[in-house]
N, C-alpha and C positions, 0 to 999 in steps of 0.2 A: 832180635839178634844184635849183638854188639860187634862192631868192626873196630879192630885195634890198628891204629896208624902211628908209626914211629916218626917223631920229629927228631931227626938225627943231627949230629954235629955238622955234617955236610950241609944240611938245610939251613942251619944257623949261620954257617960261614958264608953261604951263597945268598942268604936272604937280604932284602933291602928294607931298612927301617922306614916306616911311614907309607909303605906300598901295600895296597890291599890285594895285589896280584903277585907280588914277589917276596912277601914275608916268609919266614921259615914254615909256618903252618900251610900257607898257600902252596909252597913248593912241594911239601909232603902230600897234600891232597892231589896235586897235579900228577905226581908219581903213582899214587894209589888208584886214582880213578881214570888214569890214562887220558887226560884232557887238559887243555890250557884254560878252559872256561871255568875259572875258579876265582872266588872273591872272599876275602876275610876282612870284616870291619873291626873297628877299635873296641867294640863291645863283645867280640867273640862270635858274631853271627857268621856262619859259613854257608857259602853258596857254591854248588857244583852243578854245571849245566843249567843255571838259573833256578835250581831246586835247593831249598834250604835243608841243611843237615842239623840234626839234633845232637847236641853234646850231652854226655852223661851229666845229669844235674849236679852231682857231687864234684864235678870237674870244672864247671862253668867259671867259677871265680879264679881258679888256677890258670885257665886259658886267658882270661881277661888280664890277669896280672902279668903273664908271660908277654903278651902283646904290648902292654904298657911299658914294661921294663925294657923290652927289645927296642921299641921305638925311641924311648927316652935316651938310652945309652948310645944308640946308633947316632943320634943327632949330636950328642956331646963329644963322642970320640969313637971313630969308626971301629976301633979294635977293642973297646971296653966291653961291648956286648958279649963277647966270647967268655968273659969272666963272670958275667952277670946272669945270663940265662943258660939253662942246662937242657940237654935232650930229655924228652919225655914221651910217653905213649898216650896219644889222644884216643878217647873212647867215644865212638859215634854209635848212636842208637838207630838202627835201621828197622823199618817196619815193612 
């Protein structure tokens, strides 16, 4: 089964660059799974309640690129990230 999770403009606006618990993807996972026990590392590894999530293989590089771009532009200029990264739908494979 595939779970679709929207990373919205609101998540991007409220996200904190360089934070594994407050980046846009982490905020979306917190909303979807109704928990604050979420972590996203720079390689796109996702943990919810200490359990790893599996990203659709075809999307792994896109997720890594999103994280890298968000973190880089957030450090350079706090407002530039809104022009650089766009909302997308994350595909999580659940077993």
